[in-house]
C-alpha positions as CSV (number, residue, x, y, z in Angstrom):
1,M,24.2,-37.4,32.2
2,R,20.9,-37.0,33.8
3,K,20.4,-36.2,37.4
4,K,17.7,-35.0,39.9
5,F,18.3,-31.8,41.6
6,K,20.3,-32.5,44.7
7,V,19.5,-29.5,46.8
8,N,16.3,-29.7,48.9
9,S,15.9,-26.0,48.9
10,L,16.1,-26.0,45.2
11,K,13.4,-28.7,44.9
12,S,11.1,-26.6,46.9
13,K,11.8,-23.4,44.9
14,V,11.3,-25.2,41.7
15,L,8.0,-26.8,43.0
16,I,6.9,-23.2,44.0
17,F,7.8,-22.1,40.6
18,L,5.9,-24.9,39.0
19,S,2.8,-24.2,41.1
20,F,3.1,-20.7,39.6
21,C,3.2,-21.9,36.1
22,L,0.4,-24.5,36.4
23,L,-2.0,-22.6,38.8
24,F,-3.9,-20.6,36.2
25,T,-4.0,-23.4,33.6
26,L,-6.8,-24.6,35.9
27,N,-8.0,-21.4,37.4
28,P,-9.6,-18.9,37.3
29,L,-12.9,-20.4,36.6
30,P,-15.8,-18.2,35.7
31,F,-18.6,-18.3,38.3
32,S,-21.1,-17.2,35.7
33,K,-21.1,-16.8,32.0
34,V,-20.9,-13.3,30.8
35,E,-24.7,-12.8,30.3
36,M,-26.9,-9.8,30.8
37,G,-30.7,-10.4,30.7
38,G,-30.5,-14.0,29.7
39,F,-28.1,-13.5,26.6
40,K,-24.4,-13.7,26.3
41,A,-22.5,-10.5,25.7
42,E,-21.3,-10.0,22.3
43,A,-17.5,-9.9,21.7
44,R,-16.3,-6.3,21.1
45,V,-12.9,-4.8,20.7
46,Y,-12.6,-1.6,22.8
47,I,-9.1,-0.9,22.0
48,D,-7.6,-1.7,18.6
49,I,-4.0,-2.1,19.5
50,T,-3.0,-2.8,15.9
51,S,-4.0,0.8,15.0
52,P,-1.1,3.3,15.3
53,A,-3.7,5.9,16.1
54,F,-5.5,4.1,18.8
55,K,-7.0,6.1,21.7
56,K,-6.3,5.3,25.3
57,L,-9.3,3.9,27.0
58,P,-10.3,5.8,30.2
59,I,-11.0,3.2,32.8
60,G,-11.8,3.4,36.7
61,I,-10.5,0.6,39.0
62,H,-12.0,0.6,42.4
63,D,-10.0,-1.0,45.4
64,F,-11.4,-4.3,45.9
65,S,-13.3,-4.8,49.2
66,G,-12.1,-7.3,51.7
67,D,-8.9,-8.9,52.5
68,S,-5.8,-7.6,50.4
69,G,-8.2,-5.9,48.2
70,K,-6.3,-2.7,47.6
71,E,-3.1,-4.8,46.9
72,I,-4.8,-6.8,44.2
73,A,-6.3,-3.7,42.6
74,D,-2.9,-1.8,42.7
75,I,-1.2,-4.7,41.0
76,I,-3.9,-4.8,38.2
77,R,-3.4,-0.9,37.8
78,D,0.4,-1.3,37.6
79,N,-0.1,-4.2,34.9
80,L,-2.4,-2.3,32.8
81,D,-0.7,1.1,33.0
82,F,2.6,-0.2,31.6
83,T,0.8,-1.1,28.4
84,G,0.2,2.5,27.7
85,L,-3.3,1.6,26.5
86,F,-5.2,2.8,29.2
87,E,-6.0,6.3,31.0
88,Y,-6.6,6.1,34.6
89,I,-9.5,8.1,36.3
90,D,-8.3,9.5,39.5
91,K,-9.9,7.7,42.4
92,A,-10.7,11.0,44.2
93,A,-13.1,11.8,41.3
94,Y,-15.1,8.6,41.7
95,L,-18.9,9.4,42.4
96,E,-19.7,5.9,43.1
97,N,-18.5,3.9,46.2
98,P,-17.1,0.4,45.9
99,S,-20.1,-1.0,47.8
100,Q,-22.5,0.6,45.5
101,P,-23.9,-1.2,42.5
102,F,-22.6,-0.2,39.2
103,N,-24.5,2.8,37.7
104,P,-23.3,4.2,34.3
105,L,-24.7,7.6,35.2
106,N,-22.0,7.9,38.0
107,W,-19.2,7.4,35.5
108,T,-20.2,9.1,32.2
109,P,-19.6,12.7,33.5
110,L,-15.9,11.5,34.3
111,G,-15.4,10.4,30.7
112,T,-14.9,6.9,31.9
113,E,-15.5,4.0,29.3
114,A,-14.8,0.9,31.5
115,V,-15.0,0.2,35.2
116,V,-13.5,-2.6,37.3
117,K,-15.1,-3.5,40.7
118,G,-14.3,-6.6,42.8
119,S,-14.1,-8.2,46.1
120,S,-11.5,-10.5,47.9
121,K,-11.6,-12.8,50.7
122,I,-8.8,-15.0,52.5
123,G,-9.8,-18.3,54.0
124,E,-7.6,-20.8,55.9
125,K,-5.8,-21.8,52.6
126,D,-7.3,-19.9,49.7
127,L,-7.5,-16.5,48.4
128,I,-10.9,-15.8,46.5
129,A,-11.6,-12.7,44.3
130,R,-14.6,-11.9,42.5
131,V,-14.3,-9.4,39.6
132,S,-16.6,-7.6,37.3
133,L,-15.8,-5.4,34.4
134,Y,-18.5,-2.9,33.1
135,D,-19.0,-1.0,29.8
136,V,-20.2,2.3,30.7
137,F,-21.5,3.4,27.4
138,E,-23.6,0.1,27.1
139,G,-24.4,0.1,30.8
140,K,-23.7,-3.6,31.2
141,E,-21.4,-6.1,32.6
142,I,-19.0,-7.5,30.1
143,M,-16.9,-9.9,32.3
144,R,-17.5,-11.6,35.6
145,K,-15.2,-14.2,37.1
146,E,-14.0,-15.6,40.4
147,Y,-10.5,-16.4,41.0
148,R,-9.2,-18.9,43.5
149,A,-5.6,-19.4,44.5
150,E,-3.3,-20.3,47.5
151,K,-3.2,-17.2,49.5
152,E,0.6,-17.0,49.1
153,L,0.0,-16.4,45.4
154,L,-1.8,-13.1,45.5
155,R,0.4,-11.5,42.8
156,Q,-0.2,-14.4,40.4
157,L,-3.9,-14.2,41.0
158,S,-3.7,-10.4,40.4
159,H,-1.8,-11.0,37.1
160,A,-4.5,-13.4,35.9
161,I,-7.4,-10.9,36.6
162,A,-5.3,-8.1,34.6
163,N,-4.8,-10.6,31.8
164,D,-8.6,-11.2,31.5
165,I,-9.3,-7.6,31.7
166,Y,-6.9,-6.8,28.9
167,Y,-8.2,-9.7,26.8
168,T,-11.8,-8.6,27.3
169,L,-11.1,-5.0,26.2
170,T,-8.4,-5.7,23.5
171,G,-9.3,-9.2,22.0
172,E,-5.6,-10.0,22.4
173,K,-3.7,-12.1,25.0
174,A,-1.7,-10.2,27.7
175,I,1.7,-10.9,29.1
176,F,1.0,-10.5,32.8
177,R,1.4,-14.2,33.6
178,S,4.6,-14.6,31.7
179,R,8.0,-15.0,33.4
180,I,11.5,-13.9,32.8
181,A,14.7,-16.1,33.2
182,F,17.9,-14.3,34.0
183,I,21.4,-14.6,35.5
184,C,22.0,-13.2,39.0
185,E,25.3,-12.7,40.6
186,D,26.1,-12.4,44.3
187,K,29.6,-12.5,45.8
188,G,30.9,-14.0,42.6
189,Q,28.4,-16.8,42.5
190,R,26.4,-16.8,39.2
191,E,22.9,-18.5,39.2
192,L,19.9,-19.0,37.0
193,C,17.0,-17.1,38.4
194,L,13.2,-16.7,37.5
195,M,10.7,-13.9,38.2
196,D,7.4,-12.4,37.2
197,W,7.4,-10.2,34.1
198,D,7.4,-7.1,36.4
199,G,10.1,-8.2,38.7
200,G,8.0,-9.8,41.4
201,R,8.6,-13.2,43.2
202,I,12.3,-13.6,42.3
203,T,13.2,-17.3,42.6
204,K,16.8,-18.5,42.7
205,T,17.0,-22.0,41.2
206,G,20.2,-23.0,42.8
207,L,21.7,-23.9,39.3
208,R,25.1,-22.4,39.3
209,G,28.4,-22.2,37.4
210,N,31.6,-20.1,37.2
211,V,30.0,-18.7,34.2
212,I,26.4,-18.9,33.0
213,L,25.2,-17.6,29.7
214,S,21.7,-16.5,28.6
215,P,19.1,-19.0,29.1
216,H,16.5,-19.9,26.3
217,W,13.1,-21.1,26.7
218,S,11.3,-23.9,24.8
219,K,8.3,-22.7,22.8
220,D,5.9,-24.3,25.2
221,G,7.7,-22.9,28.3
222,T,8.4,-26.2,29.9
223,K,12.1,-26.3,29.4
224,I,15.0,-23.9,29.6
225,I,18.5,-24.6,27.9
226,F,21.6,-22.8,29.1
227,S,25.3,-22.8,29.0
228,A,27.6,-23.1,32.1
229,E,31.3,-23.3,32.7
230,R,31.8,-26.0,35.4
231,N,35.2,-27.4,36.4
232,R,36.9,-25.6,33.5
233,Q,34.5,-27.2,31.0
234,W,31.8,-25.5,28.8
235,E,28.8,-27.5,28.7
236,I,25.0,-27.0,27.6
237,F,22.2,-28.0,30.1
238,L,18.6,-28.5,29.8
239,L,16.2,-27.8,32.8
240,D,13.0,-29.7,32.4
241,F,10.3,-28.4,34.7
242,K,7.9,-31.4,34.0
243,S,10.4,-34.1,35.1
244,M,12.1,-31.9,37.6
245,K,15.5,-32.8,36.3
246,E,18.6,-31.1,35.0
247,M,20.2,-32.8,32.0
248,K,23.6,-32.3,30.4
249,V,22.8,-32.4,26.6
250,F,26.1,-31.6,25.2
251,S,29.7,-31.5,26.2
252,A,32.9,-31.1,24.0
253,R,36.4,-29.7,24.1
254,G,36.2,-25.9,23.5
255,T,33.4,-23.4,24.1
256,N,29.9,-24.6,23.7
257,I,27.2,-22.0,23.8
258,A,23.3,-22.7,23.7
259,G,21.2,-21.0,21.4
260,D,17.3,-21.3,20.7
261,F,15.1,-24.2,20.6
262,L,13.4,-24.9,17.2
263,P,9.6,-24.7,17.5
264,D,9.1,-28.5,17.9
265,G,11.1,-28.3,21.1
266,N,13.1,-31.3,20.1
267,Q,15.9,-29.5,18.5
268,F,18.0,-26.6,19.6
269,T,20.8,-24.5,18.0
270,F,24.2,-23.9,19.5
271,S,27.7,-22.6,18.7
272,S,30.8,-24.6,19.3
273,S,34.5,-24.5,18.9
274,K,34.8,-28.2,19.1
275,D,36.3,-28.3,15.6
276,G,38.6,-25.5,16.2
277,T,36.5,-22.5,15.2
278,H,33.1,-21.3,16.4
279,D,30.5,-22.6,14.2
280,L,26.7,-23.2,14.4
281,Y,25.1,-26.5,14.9
282,I,21.6,-27.9,15.2
283,M,21.2,-30.9,17.7
284,D,18.1,-33.3,18.0
285,L,17.5,-34.0,21.7
286,K,15.8,-37.4,20.9
287,N,18.4,-39.0,18.7
288,K,21.5,-36.8,19.6
289,D,22.0,-36.2,15.8
290,I,24.1,-33.1,15.3
291,K,24.0,-31.0,12.1
292,K,26.7,-28.6,11.3
293,L,25.1,-25.4,9.9
294,T,28.2,-23.3,9.1
295,S,31.9,-23.7,8.2
296,Y,33.9,-20.6,8.6
297,F,37.4,-19.9,9.9
298,G,36.3,-16.9,12.1
299,I,33.7,-16.6,14.7
300,E,29.9,-17.5,14.5
301,V,27.9,-17.4,17.6
302,S,24.4,-16.3,19.2
303,P,21.9,-18.3,17.0
304,A,18.4,-17.2,17.4
305,V,15.6,-19.2,15.6
306,S,12.5,-17.3,13.9
307,P,9.1,-18.1,15.2
308,D,8.3,-20.2,12.1
309,G,11.6,-22.3,12.5
310,R,12.8,-21.3,9.0
311,Y,15.6,-19.0,9.5
312,I,18.3,-18.5,12.1
313,S,19.8,-15.1,13.0
314,F,23.4,-15.0,14.3
315,V,26.5,-13.1,14.8
316,S,29.5,-13.6,12.4
317,D,32.7,-11.7,11.9
318,R,33.2,-12.9,8.3
319,G,32.7,-9.3,7.0
320,G,35.5,-7.9,9.2
321,S,33.5,-7.0,12.3
322,P,30.7,-8.9,14.3
323,Q,27.5,-8.3,12.5
324,I,24.0,-9.9,12.3
325,Y,23.3,-12.4,9.7
326,T,20.4,-14.7,8.8
327,I,20.5,-18.1,7.2
328,R,17.9,-20.9,6.6
329,T,17.9,-23.8,9.0
330,D,19.0,-26.0,6.1
331,G,22.1,-23.8,5.6
332,S,21.0,-21.9,2.4
333,E,20.3,-18.2,1.8
334,L,23.0,-16.5,4.0
335,R,22.3,-12.9,4.4
336,R,23.8,-9.9,6.1
337,I,21.5,-7.9,8.1
338,T,23.3,-5.0,9.9
339,F,25.7,-2.7,8.2
340,E,25.7,0.3,10.8
341,G,28.0,0.1,13.7
342,S,31.3,-1.9,14.4
343,Y,29.9,-4.4,16.7
344,N,26.3,-6.0,16.7
345,T,25.5,-9.1,18.5
346,S,22.7,-11.0,20.7
347,P,19.8,-11.0,18.1
348,S,16.4,-12.2,19.0
349,W,13.2,-12.5,17.1
350,S,9.8,-11.0,17.6
351,P,7.1,-13.5,18.1
352,R,5.6,-12.5,14.7
353,G,9.0,-12.8,13.0
354,D,8.8,-9.2,11.7
355,K,11.6,-7.7,13.8
356,I,15.0,-8.6,15.1
357,V,16.2,-6.8,18.2
358,F,20.0,-6.9,19.0
359,T,22.7,-5.2,21.0
360,G,24.7,-2.6,18.8
361,R,27.9,-0.7,19.9
362,R,27.2,3.1,19.5
363,V,30.2,4.2,21.7
364,T,28.5,2.2,24.4
365,N,26.2,-0.8,23.9
366,Q,22.6,0.0,23.0
367,I,19.4,-1.9,22.2
368,C,18.5,-1.7,18.4
369,I,15.8,-3.1,16.3
370,V,15.8,-3.8,12.4
371,N,13.5,-5.7,10.0
372,P,14.7,-9.1,8.9
373,D,15.6,-7.6,5.4
374,G,17.9,-5.1,7.1
375,T,15.7,-2.0,6.8
376,G,14.3,0.2,9.3
377,L,17.1,0.0,11.8
378,T,16.3,2.0,15.0
379,Q,18.2,2.6,18.2
380,L,15.8,2.2,21.2
381,T,18.2,3.0,24.3
382,T,20.6,5.8,24.8
383,W,21.9,5.8,28.3
384,G,24.5,3.5,29.8
385,N,25.4,0.0,28.4
386,N,22.4,-2.0,27.4
387,E,22.6,-5.6,26.4
388,G,20.9,-8.9,25.8
389,P,17.3,-7.9,24.6
390,S,14.4,-10.3,24.3
391,F,10.9,-9.8,23.2
392,S,7.7,-10.4,25.4
393,P,5.4,-13.2,24.2
394,D,3.1,-10.6,22.4
395,G,6.0,-8.6,20.8
396,R,4.9,-5.3,22.4
397,Y,7.7,-5.2,24.9
398,I,11.3,-5.9,25.3
399,T,13.5,-6.9,28.2
400,F,17.2,-6.1,28.4
401,S,20.0,-5.7,31.0
402,S,21.5,-2.3,31.7
403,D,24.3,-0.7,33.9
404,R,22.8,2.8,33.8
405,D,22.2,2.9,37.4
406,G,25.6,1.5,38.3
407,L,25.1,-2.2,39.1
408,K,23.7,-4.3,36.1
409,G,19.9,-4.8,36.5
410,V,17.0,-6.2,34.2
411,Y,14.9,-3.6,32.6
412,I,11.7,-3.6,30.4
413,M,10.3,-1.2,27.9
414,R,7.7,-0.9,25.2
415,A,9.0,-2.3,21.8
416,N,9.3,1.5,20.6
417,G,11.7,2.3,23.4
418,E,9.2,4.0,25.7
419,S,8.6,3.5,29.4
420,Q,12.2,2.0,30.2
421,K,12.1,0.9,33.9
422,R,14.2,-1.5,36.1
423,I,12.5,-4.5,37.5
424,T,15.3,-6.0,39.5
425,T,16.4,-4.5,42.8
426,R,19.3,-1.8,42.7
427,N,21.3,-4.1,45.0
428,M,21.2,-7.2,42.6
429,N,23.7,-7.7,39.9
430,A,21.4,-9.1,37.2
431,Y,21.8,-9.6,33.4
432,S,21.0,-11.9,30.4
433,P,17.2,-11.8,30.8
434,R,15.0,-14.0,28.6
435,W,11.2,-13.6,28.4
436,S,9.1,-16.8,28.5
437,P,6.9,-17.6,25.5
438,N,3.8,-17.7,27.6
């Protein structure tokens, strides 16, 4: 069954969301190449984020001049600060005014190694920001770009600037333009929602159900698959942002719960009790072929696909209690991963495939992480009930839900458990977050 979104407000919301997704595919555009004295600046890694002994980079970020300049700079600071890779120089100590040309002699006494300066201007329709990043030791400009967006999209423009600064200094892609899909609940109504990685610009899609379970992104970020119970029937739906359509992709008697897409985006995993017990399946969206992956008289649910598409982690009670297992996508090499705790569920792979994060019951539910061979199990949270973890696109951060503040909310933290913070408002009941792949 294929249908267009029927709610006008929903269409406008999704159109807005799509503009968020596509805006910086086309922009920002550099208004000049990174050149000094007629030559292009050589690429250099200022922070080696792969080194366990990296040193935080002291950085100065001026408030931008012009319209909304301070707000843009504040968002950039917040983005970079959460990474734990930067040490901020207090603005009160700056020797150089924002309007003055960059002079390394004004920054060396402060121990600063990089400086960000910029300007912003709001026109009738557009917001324009010009940004320069300087290397204090070398005394030169290492990034200069112009960013242009509709003026309502200030946050997304700021995220894009932070992305480019991060990439210039680390050589790695940042996550500041990524989104998180999650379920929100208001007065008994459950709805699929979307937001920026830091909790900004929450958008309700209008897609509802008596029960909606954790959404899953396709690898290119253009589709979301999710399960919903509507009219006493569990069904699996696909939300396609390109065609602006919702499609029912699977329906059968019993409970049918969507899992991850495979890397090609044409196949997805799911669990279903259509044959009497919960087993795992793989379905091809093009030809509708369904392959049964497991056959067991107990419960097997929560399939999560490894980044290379070769393995699936899932939950099975075949050992007596719910535990994490892995299996090849061809149904071979079944292996139990977790042995600690009486109830482990909701596995999710890191983008590199070197870690699996999951929910483990330790009196209360906590977020744990383990290697795919079962070694190195570590508990990351301790306070409240914490569930439904998902890695960021770069694998350095994890989102999850927690009731530690009373009402369930969506949180983020570094992948080692540090800097845990709530990103949804305290009056919103929110859970089942899933980080976008880009």
